PyMOL CGO cylinders between C-alpha atoms (Angstrom):
from pymol import cmd
from pymol.cgo import CYLINDER

trace = [
    CYLINDER, 227.39, 123.98, 125.16, 229.13, 122.20, 121.98, 0.3, 1, 1, 1, 1, 1, 1,
    CYLINDER, 229.13, 122.20, 121.98, 226.39, 123.40, 119.81, 0.3, 1, 1, 1, 1, 1, 1,
    CYLINDER, 226.39, 123.40, 119.81, 226.90, 127.22, 120.38, 0.3, 1, 1, 1, 1, 1, 1,
    CYLINDER, 226.90, 127.22, 120.38, 227.39, 129.13, 117.10, 0.3, 1, 1, 1, 1, 1, 1,
    CYLINDER, 227.39, 129.13, 117.10, 231.15, 129.53, 116.14, 0.3, 1, 1, 1, 1, 1, 1,
    CYLINDER, 231.15, 129.53, 116.14, 230.54, 133.33, 115.36, 0.3, 1, 1, 1, 1, 1, 1,
    CYLINDER, 230.54, 133.33, 115.36, 231.52, 135.21, 112.54, 0.3, 1, 1, 1, 1, 1, 1,
    CYLINDER, 231.52, 135.21, 112.54, 234.50, 136.69, 110.84, 0.3, 1, 1, 1, 1, 1, 1,
    CYLINDER, 234.50, 136.69, 110.84, 237.70, 136.35, 112.80, 0.3, 1, 1, 1, 1, 1, 1,
    CYLINDER, 237.70, 136.35, 112.80, 236.09, 133.94, 115.36, 0.3, 1, 1, 1, 1, 1, 1,
    CYLINDER, 236.09, 133.94, 115.36, 234.85, 131.71, 113.07, 0.3, 1, 1, 1, 1, 1, 1,
    CYLINDER, 234.85, 131.71, 113.07, 238.01, 131.54, 111.27, 0.3, 1, 1, 1, 1, 1, 1,
    CYLINDER, 238.01, 131.54, 111.27, 239.93, 130.47, 114.40, 0.3, 1, 1, 1, 1, 1, 1,
    CYLINDER, 239.93, 130.47, 114.40, 237.65, 128.15, 115.17, 0.3, 1, 1, 1, 1, 1, 1,
    CYLINDER, 237.65, 128.15, 115.17, 237.79, 126.59, 111.93, 0.3, 1, 1, 1, 1, 1, 1,
    CYLINDER, 237.79, 126.59, 111.93, 241.71, 126.41, 112.30, 0.3, 1, 1, 1, 1, 1, 1,
    CYLINDER, 241.71, 126.41, 112.30, 241.76, 124.75, 115.62, 0.3, 1, 1, 1, 1, 1, 1,
    CYLINDER, 241.76, 124.75, 115.62, 239.13, 122.16, 114.05, 0.3, 1, 1, 1, 1, 1, 1,
    CYLINDER, 239.13, 122.16, 114.05, 241.22, 121.46, 111.26, 0.3, 1, 1, 1, 1, 1, 1,
    CYLINDER, 241.22, 121.46, 111.26, 244.03, 120.21, 113.63, 0.3, 1, 1, 1, 1, 1, 1,
    CYLINDER, 244.03, 120.21, 113.63, 241.69, 117.25, 115.21, 0.3, 1, 1, 1, 1, 1, 1,
    CYLINDER, 241.69, 117.25, 115.21, 242.81, 114.05, 113.45, 0.3, 1, 1, 1, 1, 1, 1,
    CYLINDER, 242.81, 114.05, 113.45, 240.49, 111.21, 113.17, 0.3, 1, 1, 1, 1, 1, 1,
    CYLINDER, 240.49, 111.21, 113.17, 243.50, 108.81, 113.32, 0.3, 1, 1, 1, 1, 1, 1,
    CYLINDER, 243.50, 108.81, 113.32, 244.43, 110.16, 116.63, 0.3, 1, 1, 1, 1, 1, 1,
    CYLINDER, 244.43, 110.16, 116.63, 240.79, 109.84, 117.69, 0.3, 1, 1, 1, 1, 1, 1,
    CYLINDER, 240.79, 109.84, 117.69, 240.76, 106.15, 117.02, 0.3, 1, 1, 1, 1, 1, 1,
    CYLINDER, 240.76, 106.15, 117.02, 244.20, 105.31, 118.69, 0.3, 1, 1, 1, 1, 1, 1,
    CYLINDER, 244.20, 105.31, 118.69, 243.45, 107.27, 121.81, 0.3, 1, 1, 1, 1, 1, 1,
    CYLINDER, 243.45, 107.27, 121.81, 240.17, 105.63, 121.94, 0.3, 1, 1, 1, 1, 1, 1,
    CYLINDER, 240.17, 105.63, 121.94, 241.86, 101.88, 121.57, 0.3, 1, 1, 1, 1, 1, 1,
    CYLINDER, 241.86, 101.88, 121.57, 244.40, 102.93, 124.17, 0.3, 1, 1, 1, 1, 1, 1,
    CYLINDER, 244.40, 102.93, 124.17, 241.51, 104.16, 126.92, 0.3, 1, 1, 1, 1, 1, 1,
    CYLINDER, 241.51, 104.16, 126.92, 239.23, 101.22, 125.99, 0.3, 1, 1, 1, 1, 1, 1,
    CYLINDER, 239.23, 101.22, 125.99, 241.95, 98.78, 126.65, 0.3, 1, 1, 1, 1, 1, 1,
    CYLINDER, 241.95, 98.78, 126.65, 243.49, 100.30, 129.69, 0.3, 1, 1, 1, 1, 1, 1,
    CYLINDER, 243.49, 100.30, 129.69, 240.38, 101.20, 131.46, 0.3, 1, 1, 1, 1, 1, 1,
    CYLINDER, 240.38, 101.20, 131.46, 238.09, 98.44, 130.30, 0.3, 1, 1, 1, 1, 1, 1,
    CYLINDER, 238.09, 98.44, 130.30, 235.57, 100.92, 129.06, 0.3, 1, 1, 1, 1, 1, 1,
    CYLINDER, 235.57, 100.92, 129.06, 233.25, 100.58, 125.63, 0.3, 1, 1, 1, 1, 1, 1,
    CYLINDER, 233.25, 100.58, 125.63, 234.46, 103.16, 122.91, 0.3, 1, 1, 1, 1, 1, 1,
    CYLINDER, 234.46, 103.16, 122.91, 231.95, 105.46, 121.76, 0.3, 1, 1, 1, 1, 1, 1,
    CYLINDER, 231.95, 105.46, 121.76, 229.04, 104.39, 119.07, 0.3, 1, 1, 1, 1, 1, 1,
    CYLINDER, 229.04, 104.39, 119.07, 229.97, 107.01, 116.49, 0.3, 1, 1, 1, 1, 1, 1,
    CYLINDER, 229.97, 107.01, 116.49, 233.16, 108.75, 115.09, 0.3, 1, 1, 1, 1, 1, 1,
    CYLINDER, 233.16, 108.75, 115.09, 234.20, 112.41, 115.28, 0.3, 1, 1, 1, 1, 1, 1,
    CYLINDER, 234.20, 112.41, 115.28, 234.99, 115.25, 117.58, 0.3, 1, 1, 1, 1, 1, 1,
    CYLINDER, 234.99, 115.25, 117.58, 231.36, 115.27, 118.97, 0.3, 1, 1, 1, 1, 1, 1,
    CYLINDER, 231.36, 115.27, 118.97, 230.87, 111.83, 119.51, 0.3, 1, 1, 1, 1, 1, 1,
    CYLINDER, 230.87, 111.83, 119.51, 234.80, 111.78, 121.19, 0.3, 1, 1, 1, 1, 1, 1,
    CYLINDER, 234.80, 111.78, 121.19, 233.69, 114.89, 123.38, 0.3, 1, 1, 1, 1, 1, 1,
    CYLINDER, 233.69, 114.89, 123.38, 230.58, 113.38, 124.58, 0.3, 1, 1, 1, 1, 1, 1,
    CYLINDER, 230.58, 113.38, 124.58, 232.38, 110.10, 125.64, 0.3, 1, 1, 1, 1, 1, 1,
    CYLINDER, 232.38, 110.10, 125.64, 235.09, 111.97, 127.54, 0.3, 1, 1, 1, 1, 1, 1,
    CYLINDER, 235.09, 111.97, 127.54, 232.80, 114.81, 128.87, 0.3, 1, 1, 1, 1, 1, 1,
    CYLINDER, 232.80, 114.81, 128.87, 231.85, 113.66, 132.35, 0.3, 1, 1, 1, 1, 1, 1,
    CYLINDER, 231.85, 113.66, 132.35, 235.46, 112.87, 133.24, 0.3, 1, 1, 1, 1, 1, 1,
    CYLINDER, 235.46, 112.87, 133.24, 235.10, 109.42, 134.55, 0.3, 1, 1, 1, 1, 1, 1,
    CYLINDER, 235.10, 109.42, 134.55, 237.10, 107.78, 131.98, 0.3, 1, 1, 1, 1, 1, 1,
    CYLINDER, 237.10, 107.78, 131.98, 239.88, 110.02, 132.40, 0.3, 1, 1, 1, 1, 1, 1,
    CYLINDER, 239.88, 110.02, 132.40, 239.80, 109.76, 135.95, 0.3, 1, 1, 1, 1, 1, 1,
    CYLINDER, 239.80, 109.76, 135.95, 240.26, 105.82, 135.79, 0.3, 1, 1, 1, 1, 1, 1,
    CYLINDER, 240.26, 105.82, 135.79, 242.83, 106.63, 133.25, 0.3, 1, 1, 1, 1, 1, 1,
    CYLINDER, 242.83, 106.63, 133.25, 244.93, 108.33, 135.91, 0.3, 1, 1, 1, 1, 1, 1,
    CYLINDER, 244.93, 108.33, 135.91, 244.08, 105.64, 138.50, 0.3, 1, 1, 1, 1, 1, 1,
    CYLINDER, 244.08, 105.64, 138.50, 245.34, 102.78, 136.21, 0.3, 1, 1, 1, 1, 1, 1,
    CYLINDER, 245.34, 102.78, 136.21, 248.66, 104.95, 135.32, 0.3, 1, 1, 1, 1, 1, 1,
    CYLINDER, 248.66, 104.95, 135.32, 249.38, 105.45, 139.26, 0.3, 1, 1, 1, 1, 1, 1,
    CYLINDER, 249.38, 105.45, 139.26, 246.39, 103.91, 141.78, 0.3, 1, 1, 1, 1, 1, 1,
    CYLINDER, 246.39, 103.91, 141.78, 245.30, 106.62, 144.11, 0.3, 1, 1, 1, 1, 1, 1,
    CYLINDER, 245.30, 106.62, 144.11, 246.69, 109.78, 142.49, 0.3, 1, 1, 1, 1, 1, 1,
    CYLINDER, 246.69, 109.78, 142.49, 243.30, 111.08, 141.05, 0.3, 1, 1, 1, 1, 1, 1,
    CYLINDER, 243.30, 111.08, 141.05, 240.17, 112.00, 143.28, 0.3, 1, 1, 1, 1, 1, 1,
    CYLINDER, 240.17, 112.00, 143.28, 237.28, 109.61, 143.14, 0.3, 1, 1, 1, 1, 1, 1,
    CYLINDER, 237.28, 109.61, 143.14, 235.10, 111.23, 140.40, 0.3, 1, 1, 1, 1, 1, 1,
    CYLINDER, 235.10, 111.23, 140.40, 231.18, 111.85, 140.85, 0.3, 1, 1, 1, 1, 1, 1,
    CYLINDER, 231.18, 111.85, 140.85, 228.92, 109.46, 139.33, 0.3, 1, 1, 1, 1, 1, 1,
    CYLINDER, 228.92, 109.46, 139.33, 227.15, 111.80, 137.15, 0.3, 1, 1, 1, 1, 1, 1,
    CYLINDER, 227.15, 111.80, 137.15, 224.87, 109.19, 135.88, 0.3, 1, 1, 1, 1, 1, 1,
    CYLINDER, 224.87, 109.19, 135.88, 222.90, 109.43, 139.23, 0.3, 1, 1, 1, 1, 1, 1,
    CYLINDER, 222.90, 109.43, 139.23, 222.40, 113.17, 139.06, 0.3, 1, 1, 1, 1, 1, 1,
    CYLINDER, 222.40, 113.17, 139.06, 219.36, 114.25, 137.61, 0.3, 1, 1, 1, 1, 1, 1,
    CYLINDER, 219.36, 114.25, 137.61, 219.21, 118.12, 137.63, 0.3, 1, 1, 1, 1, 1, 1,
    CYLINDER, 219.21, 118.12, 137.63, 221.12, 118.82, 134.28, 0.3, 1, 1, 1, 1, 1, 1,
    CYLINDER, 221.12, 118.82, 134.28, 222.95, 121.97, 135.56, 0.3, 1, 1, 1, 1, 1, 1,
    CYLINDER, 222.95, 121.97, 135.56, 224.27, 120.09, 138.62, 0.3, 1, 1, 1, 1, 1, 1,
    CYLINDER, 224.27, 120.09, 138.62, 225.33, 117.45, 136.23, 0.3, 1, 1, 1, 1, 1, 1,
    CYLINDER, 225.33, 117.45, 136.23, 227.38, 119.71, 134.34, 0.3, 1, 1, 1, 1, 1, 1,
    CYLINDER, 227.38, 119.71, 134.34, 229.13, 121.03, 137.64, 0.3, 1, 1, 1, 1, 1, 1,
    CYLINDER, 229.13, 121.03, 137.64, 229.91, 117.69, 138.57, 0.3, 1, 1, 1, 1, 1, 1,
    CYLINDER, 229.91, 117.69, 138.57, 231.30, 116.75, 135.15, 0.3, 1, 1, 1, 1, 1, 1,
    CYLINDER, 231.30, 116.75, 135.15, 233.77, 119.67, 135.33, 0.3, 1, 1, 1, 1, 1, 1,
    CYLINDER, 233.77, 119.67, 135.33, 235.10, 118.73, 138.91, 0.3, 1, 1, 1, 1, 1, 1,
    CYLINDER, 235.10, 118.73, 138.91, 235.71, 115.46, 137.62, 0.3, 1, 1, 1, 1, 1, 1,
    CYLINDER, 235.71, 115.46, 137.62, 237.89, 116.98, 135.04, 0.3, 1, 1, 1, 1, 1, 1,
    CYLINDER, 237.89, 116.98, 135.04, 239.70, 119.18, 136.96, 0.3, 1, 1, 1, 1, 1, 1,
    CYLINDER, 239.70, 119.18, 136.96, 240.25, 115.87, 138.95, 0.3, 1, 1, 1, 1, 1, 1,
    CYLINDER, 240.25, 115.87, 138.95, 241.78, 114.31, 136.13, 0.3, 1, 1, 1, 1, 1, 1,
    CYLINDER, 241.78, 114.31, 136.13, 243.74, 117.65, 135.20, 0.3, 1, 1, 1, 1, 1, 1,
    CYLINDER, 243.74, 117.65, 135.20, 245.39, 117.83, 138.59, 0.3, 1, 1, 1, 1, 1, 1,
    CYLINDER, 245.39, 117.83, 138.59, 246.10, 114.37, 138.76, 0.3, 1, 1, 1, 1, 1, 1,
    CYLINDER, 246.10, 114.37, 138.76, 247.92, 114.44, 135.25, 0.3, 1, 1, 1, 1, 1, 1,
    CYLINDER, 247.92, 114.44, 135.25, 250.23, 117.44, 136.71, 0.3, 1, 1, 1, 1, 1, 1,
    CYLINDER, 250.23, 117.44, 136.71, 250.69, 115.24, 139.88, 0.3, 1, 1, 1, 1, 1, 1,
    CYLINDER, 250.69, 115.24, 139.88, 252.11, 112.64, 137.57, 0.3, 1, 1, 1, 1, 1, 1,
    CYLINDER, 252.11, 112.64, 137.57, 254.52, 114.91, 136.03, 0.3, 1, 1, 1, 1, 1, 1,
    CYLINDER, 254.52, 114.91, 136.03, 252.71, 116.60, 132.82, 0.3, 1, 1, 1, 1, 1, 1,
    CYLINDER, 252.71, 116.60, 132.82, 252.93, 120.63, 132.97, 0.3, 1, 1, 1, 1, 1, 1,
    CYLINDER, 252.93, 120.63, 132.97, 249.68, 122.21, 132.75, 0.3, 1, 1, 1, 1, 1, 1,
    CYLINDER, 249.68, 122.21, 132.75, 250.80, 123.90, 129.57, 0.3, 1, 1, 1, 1, 1, 1,
    CYLINDER, 250.80, 123.90, 129.57, 251.22, 120.22, 128.08, 0.3, 1, 1, 1, 1, 1, 1,
    CYLINDER, 251.22, 120.22, 128.08, 247.58, 119.64, 128.96, 0.3, 1, 1, 1, 1, 1, 1,
    CYLINDER, 247.58, 119.64, 128.96, 244.34, 121.25, 127.93, 0.3, 1, 1, 1, 1, 1, 1,
    CYLINDER, 244.34, 121.25, 127.93, 241.70, 123.30, 129.73, 0.3, 1, 1, 1, 1, 1, 1,
    CYLINDER, 241.70, 123.30, 129.73, 238.07, 122.21, 130.81, 0.3, 1, 1, 1, 1, 1, 1,
    CYLINDER, 238.07, 122.21, 130.81, 236.45, 124.10, 128.52, 0.3, 1, 1, 1, 1, 1, 1,
    CYLINDER, 236.45, 124.10, 128.52, 238.43, 122.51, 125.92, 0.3, 1, 1, 1, 1, 1, 1,
    CYLINDER, 238.43, 122.51, 125.92, 236.45, 119.78, 126.21, 0.3, 1, 1, 1, 1, 1, 1,
    CYLINDER, 236.45, 119.78, 126.21, 233.39, 120.34, 128.08, 0.3, 1, 1, 1, 1, 1, 1,
    CYLINDER, 233.39, 120.34, 128.08, 232.31, 123.10, 125.46, 0.3, 1, 1, 1, 1, 1, 1,
    CYLINDER, 232.31, 123.10, 125.46, 234.33, 121.20, 122.43, 0.3, 1, 1, 1, 1, 1, 1,
    CYLINDER, 234.33, 121.20, 122.43, 236.30, 124.56, 121.93, 0.3, 1, 1, 1, 1, 1, 1,
    CYLINDER, 236.30, 124.56, 121.93, 239.57, 122.60, 121.14, 0.3, 1, 1, 1, 1, 1, 1,
    CYLINDER, 239.57, 122.60, 121.14, 239.21, 118.99, 120.66, 0.3, 1, 1, 1, 1, 1, 1,
    CYLINDER, 239.21, 118.99, 120.66, 242.67, 118.89, 119.01, 0.3, 1, 1, 1, 1, 1, 1,
    CYLINDER, 242.67, 118.89, 119.01, 243.91, 119.95, 122.39, 0.3, 1, 1, 1, 1, 1, 1,
    CYLINDER, 243.91, 119.95, 122.39, 242.67, 117.37, 124.28, 0.3, 1, 1, 1, 1, 1, 1,
    CYLINDER, 242.67, 117.37, 124.28, 244.17, 114.63, 121.94, 0.3, 1, 1, 1, 1, 1, 1,
    CYLINDER, 244.17, 114.63, 121.94, 247.50, 116.41, 122.49, 0.3, 1, 1, 1, 1, 1, 1,
    CYLINDER, 247.50, 116.41, 122.49, 247.05, 116.48, 126.13, 0.3, 1, 1, 1, 1, 1, 1,
    CYLINDER, 247.05, 116.48, 126.13, 246.10, 112.74, 126.17, 0.3, 1, 1, 1, 1, 1, 1,
    CYLINDER, 246.10, 112.74, 126.17, 249.17, 111.87, 124.18, 0.3, 1, 1, 1, 1, 1, 1,
    CYLINDER, 249.17, 111.87, 124.18, 251.39, 113.61, 126.61, 0.3, 1, 1, 1, 1, 1, 1,
    CYLINDER, 251.39, 113.61, 126.61, 250.06, 111.76, 129.38, 0.3, 1, 1, 1, 1, 1, 1,
    CYLINDER, 250.06, 111.76, 129.38, 250.86, 108.50, 127.25, 0.3, 1, 1, 1, 1, 1, 1,
    CYLINDER, 250.86, 108.50, 127.25, 254.19, 109.71, 126.93, 0.3, 1, 1, 1, 1, 1, 1,
    CYLINDER, 254.19, 109.71, 126.93, 254.84, 110.42, 130.59, 0.3, 1, 1, 1, 1, 1, 1,
    CYLINDER, 254.84, 110.42, 130.59, 253.67, 106.85, 131.23, 0.3, 1, 1, 1, 1, 1, 1,
    CYLINDER, 253.67, 106.85, 131.23, 256.60, 105.71, 128.85, 0.3, 1, 1, 1, 1, 1, 1,
    CYLINDER, 256.60, 105.71, 128.85, 259.14, 107.84, 130.57, 0.3, 1, 1, 1, 1, 1, 1,
    CYLINDER, 259.14, 107.84, 130.57, 258.05, 106.40, 133.71, 0.3, 1, 1, 1, 1, 1, 1,
    CYLINDER, 258.05, 106.40, 133.71, 258.29, 102.90, 132.38, 0.3, 1, 1, 1, 1, 1, 1,
    CYLINDER, 258.29, 102.90, 132.38, 254.42, 101.94, 133.03, 0.3, 1, 1, 1, 1, 1, 1,
    CYLINDER, 254.42, 101.94, 133.03, 254.43, 98.60, 132.07, 0.3, 1, 1, 1, 1, 1, 1,
    CYLINDER, 254.43, 98.60, 132.07, 250.62, 98.66, 130.28, 0.3, 1, 1, 1, 1, 1, 1,
    CYLINDER, 250.62, 98.66, 130.28, 249.85, 100.18, 127.05, 0.3, 1, 1, 1, 1, 1, 1,
    CYLINDER, 249.85, 100.18, 127.05, 251.27, 103.75, 125.95, 0.3, 1, 1, 1, 1, 1, 1,
    CYLINDER, 251.27, 103.75, 125.95, 251.07, 105.82, 123.13, 0.3, 1, 1, 1, 1, 1, 1,
    CYLINDER, 251.07, 105.82, 123.13, 252.72, 109.19, 122.20, 0.3, 1, 1, 1, 1, 1, 1,
    CYLINDER, 252.72, 109.19, 122.20, 256.49, 109.74, 121.76, 0.3, 1, 1, 1, 1, 1, 1,
    CYLINDER, 256.49, 109.74, 121.76, 258.88, 108.76, 124.68, 0.3, 1, 1, 1, 1, 1, 1,
    CYLINDER, 258.88, 108.76, 124.68, 259.93, 112.03, 126.56, 0.3, 1, 1, 1, 1, 1, 1,
    CYLINDER, 259.93, 112.03, 126.56, 263.61, 112.31, 126.77, 0.3, 1, 1, 1, 1, 1, 1,
    CYLINDER, 263.61, 112.31, 126.77, 265.54, 111.40, 129.86, 0.3, 1, 1, 1, 1, 1, 1,
    CYLINDER, 265.54, 111.40, 129.86, 267.60, 114.02, 131.30, 0.3, 1, 1, 1, 1, 1, 1,
    CYLINDER, 267.60, 114.02, 131.30, 271.12, 114.15, 130.29, 0.3, 1, 1, 1, 1, 1, 1,
    CYLINDER, 271.12, 114.15, 130.29, 272.79, 115.75, 133.41, 0.3, 1, 1, 1, 1, 1, 1,
    CYLINDER, 272.79, 115.75, 133.41, 276.61, 116.40, 133.24, 0.3, 1, 1, 1, 1, 1, 1,
    CYLINDER, 276.61, 116.40, 133.24, 278.63, 116.68, 136.09, 0.3, 1, 1, 1, 1, 1, 1,
    CYLINDER, 278.63, 116.68, 136.09, 282.16, 118.43, 135.56, 0.3, 1, 1, 1, 1, 1, 1,
    CYLINDER, 282.16, 118.43, 135.56, 285.07, 118.27, 138.16, 0.3, 1, 1, 1, 1, 1, 1,
    CYLINDER, 285.07, 118.27, 138.16, 286.16, 121.60, 139.71, 0.3, 1, 1, 1, 1, 1, 1,
    CYLINDER, 286.16, 121.60, 139.71, 289.29, 121.24, 137.76, 0.3, 1, 1, 1, 1, 1, 1,
    CYLINDER, 289.29, 121.24, 137.76, 287.41, 121.05, 134.59, 0.3, 1, 1, 1, 1, 1, 1,
    CYLINDER, 287.41, 121.05, 134.59, 285.44, 123.94, 135.26, 0.3, 1, 1, 1, 1, 1, 1,
    CYLINDER, 285.44, 123.94, 135.26, 288.33, 126.26, 136.06, 0.3, 1, 1, 1, 1, 1, 1,
    CYLINDER, 288.33, 126.26, 136.06, 290.17, 124.84, 133.00, 0.3, 1, 1, 1, 1, 1, 1,
    CYLINDER, 290.17, 124.84, 133.00, 287.30, 126.13, 130.82, 0.3, 1, 1, 1, 1, 1, 1,
    CYLINDER, 287.30, 126.13, 130.82, 287.72, 129.99, 132.37, 0.3, 1, 1, 1, 1, 1, 1,
    CYLINDER, 287.72, 129.99, 132.37, 290.94, 129.91, 130.58, 0.3, 1, 1, 1, 1, 1, 1,
    CYLINDER, 290.94, 129.91, 130.58, 289.37, 129.52, 127.04, 0.3, 1, 1, 1, 1, 1, 1,
    CYLINDER, 289.37, 129.52, 127.04, 288.16, 132.69, 125.05, 0.3, 1, 1, 1, 1, 1, 1,
    CYLINDER, 288.16, 132.69, 125.05, 285.50, 131.89, 122.58, 0.3, 1, 1, 1, 1, 1, 1,
    CYLINDER, 285.50, 131.89, 122.58, 285.48, 133.67, 119.15, 0.3, 1, 1, 1, 1, 1, 1,
    CYLINDER, 285.48, 133.67, 119.15, 282.01, 134.72, 120.33, 0.3, 1, 1, 1, 1, 1, 1,
    CYLINDER, 282.01, 134.72, 120.33, 283.75, 137.22, 122.79, 0.3, 1, 1, 1, 1, 1, 1,
    CYLINDER, 283.75, 137.22, 122.79, 285.51, 138.67, 119.86, 0.3, 1, 1, 1, 1, 1, 1,
    CYLINDER, 285.51, 138.67, 119.86, 288.99, 138.83, 118.53, 0.3, 1, 1, 1, 1, 1, 1,
    CYLINDER, 288.99, 138.83, 118.53, 291.42, 141.25, 116.70, 0.3, 1, 1, 1, 1, 1, 1,
    CYLINDER, 291.42, 141.25, 116.70, 293.28, 138.55, 114.81, 0.3, 1, 1, 1, 1, 1, 1,
    CYLINDER, 293.28, 138.55, 114.81, 291.00, 138.53, 111.53, 0.3, 1, 1, 1, 1, 1, 1,
    CYLINDER, 291.00, 138.53, 111.53, 288.68, 141.41, 111.49, 0.3, 1, 1, 1, 1, 1, 1,
    CYLINDER, 288.68, 141.41, 111.49, 289.88, 144.74, 110.77, 0.3, 1, 1, 1, 1, 1, 1,
    CYLINDER, 289.88, 144.74, 110.77, 288.52, 148.40, 109.85, 0.3, 1, 1, 1, 1, 1, 1,
    CYLINDER, 288.52, 148.40, 109.85, 291.58, 149.04, 107.93, 0.3, 1, 1, 1, 1, 1, 1,
    CYLINDER, 291.58, 149.04, 107.93, 290.84, 150.51, 104.75, 0.3, 1, 1, 1, 1, 1, 1,
    CYLINDER, 290.84, 150.51, 104.75, 287.02, 151.33, 105.63, 0.3, 1, 1, 1, 1, 1, 1,
    CYLINDER, 287.02, 151.33, 105.63, 286.50, 155.05, 104.56, 0.3, 1, 1, 1, 1, 1, 1,
    CYLINDER, 286.50, 155.05, 104.56, 283.10, 155.67, 103.05, 0.3, 1, 1, 1, 1, 1, 1,
    CYLINDER, 283.10, 155.67, 103.05, 280.31, 154.74, 105.40, 0.3, 1, 1, 1, 1, 1, 1,
    CYLINDER, 280.31, 154.74, 105.40, 278.58, 151.12, 105.01, 0.3, 1, 1, 1, 1, 1, 1,
    CYLINDER, 278.58, 151.12, 105.01, 281.40, 150.02, 102.90, 0.3, 1, 1, 1, 1, 1, 1,
    CYLINDER, 281.40, 150.02, 102.90, 281.78, 146.30, 103.53, 0.3, 1, 1, 1, 1, 1, 1,
    CYLINDER, 281.78, 146.30, 103.53, 284.19, 144.93, 106.44, 0.3, 1, 1, 1, 1, 1, 1,
    CYLINDER, 284.19, 144.93, 106.44, 287.75, 144.08, 105.24, 0.3, 1, 1, 1, 1, 1, 1,
    CYLINDER, 287.75, 144.08, 105.24, 289.07, 140.88, 106.29, 0.3, 1, 1, 1, 1, 1, 1,
    CYLINDER, 289.07, 140.88, 106.29, 292.96, 141.32, 106.77, 0.3, 1, 1, 1, 1, 1, 1,
    CYLINDER, 292.96, 141.32, 106.77, 295.08, 138.39, 108.38, 0.3, 1, 1, 1, 1, 1, 1,
    CYLINDER, 295.08, 138.39, 108.38, 298.17, 139.61, 110.23, 0.3, 1, 1, 1, 1, 1, 1,
    CYLINDER, 298.17, 139.61, 110.23, 301.32, 137.33, 109.20, 0.3, 1, 1, 1, 1, 1, 1,
    CYLINDER, 301.32, 137.33, 109.20, 303.58, 136.41, 112.27, 0.3, 1, 1, 1, 1, 1, 1,
    CYLINDER, 303.58, 136.41, 112.27, 307.05, 135.23, 111.88, 0.3, 1, 1, 1, 1, 1, 1,
]
cmd.load_cgo(trace, "trace")
């Protein structure tokens, strides 16, 4: 799966650009976070392929969501007990689907996560990193008391105006709506001549 050829021409160029976004520093931070929060051992090697293999069966990801919010994720399949390779891959994909659904139920939009193939086929491991950071950010917003990563998401800044304030605002005419006090077409003769700015004197 992950060893499939990248292709040629534009396909290869796009794959190289995606791979260039992958960060070893982010990988190390994410692995340390996942190991700390789920009590698992990290991968033996460094790099996107080792990172992919470490997460590819989905069990660590499901464990993450269950720590952040117990019971939010379906119980993952134990793929280590499955001997048939094709079935093992299918169950691993299901585990990742359980994780992605749990992350959405936790409040992270699907657009801020990743697709199953990004991880299983290694198509976009940088997006996998981004998705995990977004989950860490949501954990901070929900005031999770354990270790977190990522930038904290901004809280909603809701403003409630009184009816009197809203009515008063209707009487204000914004300059964006147009005014005849400054701009004038007086003096414009040839097409394309710059607009003349004339201020009317009062008094």
